[in-house]
C-alpha positions in Angstrom: -32.5 36.3 -28.1 -35.4 35.9 -25.8 -38.2 33.3 -26.3 -40.4 36.0 -28.0 -37.5 36.7 -30.4 -36.6 40.1 -28.9 -32.9 41.0 -28.7 -31.5 40.6 -25.2 -28.6 42.6 -23.7 -27.1 42.0 -20.3 -24.5 43.9 -18.2 -23.7 45.4 -14.9 -21.0 46.9 -12.7 -17.4 45.9 -12.3 -18.0 44.0 -9.0 -21.2 42.3 -10.0 -23.4 43.8 -7.2 -25.6 45.4 -9.8 -26.8 43.6 -13.0 -29.3 44.5 -15.7 -31.1 42.8 -18.5 -32.6 44.6 -21.5 -35.2 42.7 -23.6 -36.0 44.6 -26.8 -34.3 47.0 -29.2 -31.9 49.6 -27.8 -32.3 53.3 -28.6 -29.8 55.8 -30.0 -26.2 55.2 -28.8 -24.1 58.3 -28.4 -21.1 59.8 -26.6 -21.4 63.0 -24.5 -18.5 65.3 -24.1 -20.1 67.7 -21.7 -18.1 68.5 -18.5 -20.8 66.9 -16.3 -20.5 63.6 -18.2 -16.7 63.8 -18.1 -16.8 64.1 -14.3 -19.5 61.5 -13.9 -17.5 58.9 -15.8 -14.0 60.1 -14.8 -13.2 60.0 -18.5 -12.9 62.0 -21.7 -16.6 61.4 -22.5 -19.6 59.3 -21.5 -20.7 56.5 -23.9 -24.5 56.0 -23.4 -27.4 54.3 -25.1 -31.1 55.1 -24.6 -33.3 52.3 -23.2 -37.1 52.2 -22.9 -38.1 51.9 -19.2 -40.3 48.9 -20.0 -37.4 46.9 -21.6 -34.9 47.0 -18.6 -34.9 44.9 -15.5 -32.4 45.1 -12.7 -31.6 41.5 -12.1 -29.2 41.9 -9.1 -29.2 45.0 -6.9 -30.0 48.4 -8.2 -27.9 51.5 -8.8 -27.5 54.2 -6.2 -28.2 57.6 -7.6 -26.7 61.1 -7.5 -28.6 64.2 -8.7 -26.0 65.8 -10.9 -28.4 68.6 -11.7 -31.9 69.7 -10.9 -33.1 67.5 -13.9 -30.7 64.6 -14.2 -29.8 61.7 -11.9 -26.9 59.4 -12.5 -26.9 55.8 -11.4 -23.8 54.0 -10.2 -22.8 50.9 -8.1 -22.3 52.0 -4.5 -19.9 49.1 -4.0 -17.4 49.6 -6.8 -18.4 53.0 -8.3 -19.1 51.9 -11.9 -21.2 54.5 -13.7 -24.4 52.8 -14.9 -27.2 55.2 -15.8 -28.1 58.7 -17.0 -31.7 59.5 -16.0 -33.3 62.6 -17.5 -36.8 63.8 -18.1 -36.7 62.4 -21.6 -35.7 58.9 -20.4 -33.0 56.5 -19.3 -29.7 55.8 -20.8 -27.2 53.0 -19.9 -23.4 53.2 -19.9 -22.3 51.3 -23.0 -19.1 50.1 -21.2 -21.3 48.3 -18.6 -22.8 46.0 -21.2 -21.4 42.4 -21.2 -20.6 42.9 -24.9 -20.2 46.7 -25.5 -19.0 46.0 -29.1 -22.7 45.5 -30.0 -23.6 49.1 -29.1 -21.8 51.5 -31.4 -22.3 55.2 -30.9 -23.8 57.1 -33.9 -23.8 60.7 -32.5 -21.8 63.0 -30.2 -23.3 65.5 -27.8 -21.8 68.3 -25.6 -19.0 68.9 -28.1 -18.5 72.4 -26.7 -16.5 70.7 -23.9 -14.8 68.1 -26.1 -11.2 67.7 -25.2 -9.1 68.6 -28.3 -6.9 65.6 -28.1 -9.8 63.1 -28.2 -9.8 63.1 -32.0 -6.1 62.1 -32.0 -6.3 59.2 -29.6 -6.2 56.6 -32.4 -2.8 58.0 -33.4 -1.1 57.1 -30.1 1.2 54.1 -30.0 -0.8 51.1 -28.9 0.0 47.8 -27.1 -2.0 45.0 -25.4 -2.1 44.4 -21.7 0.3 41.3 -22.0 2.7 43.5 -23.9 3.0 45.8 -20.8 4.6 43.2 -18.5 8.1 44.6 -19.1 7.1 48.0 -17.8 4.6 46.6 -15.3 5.7 43.2 -14.1 2.9 42.9 -11.5 0.6 42.2 -14.5 2.1 38.7 -14.7 0.5 37.8 -11.3 -2.7 39.8 -11.6 -5.9 38.1 -10.5 -9.1 39.9 -11.5 -11.9 40.4 -9.0 -14.1 41.7 -11.8 -17.5 40.1 -12.4 -17.3 38.0 -15.7 -19.0 39.4 -18.8 -22.0 37.0 -18.5 -24.9 36.2 -16.2 -24.0 34.3 -13.0 -26.0 32.2 -10.5 -28.1 34.1 -8.0 -25.8 33.0 -5.2 -22.7 34.6 -6.8 -21.1 37.2 -4.5 -18.9 40.2 -5.4 -15.3 39.7 -4.3 -14.0 42.1 -1.7 
């Protein structure tokens, strides 16, 4: 919480070159299955949450932007490629996965379902295992050193790893 008792959310890209802070309530959280969102996120769908322009502040760097249509721009980190924003005439949305604690931003609605991939509804039925359980099939994981920015604010002099 901030000093004036507003909720505070922080997040940023994978490398840490771009960071944001939202002070105040978030809007509607959703996932979009449209083909444009699939391509923008390189994923089955795009998890997004609406944010009022006056509640967000870019605290380190700022996204680069791509006009994915005549009406929509998409923000991303130019250093690591992390998708960060969906910017449309009706406002700004942030990528839920870019939040330091995405578990606090649960989607309540789905959009673009005409392009929904049929197997998305069955993903929870797939066999599941944790990263540490994968070392037999991928032994390199035992020696993995992450270059990812930690999921919390860092000092102003913090630099992304190459």
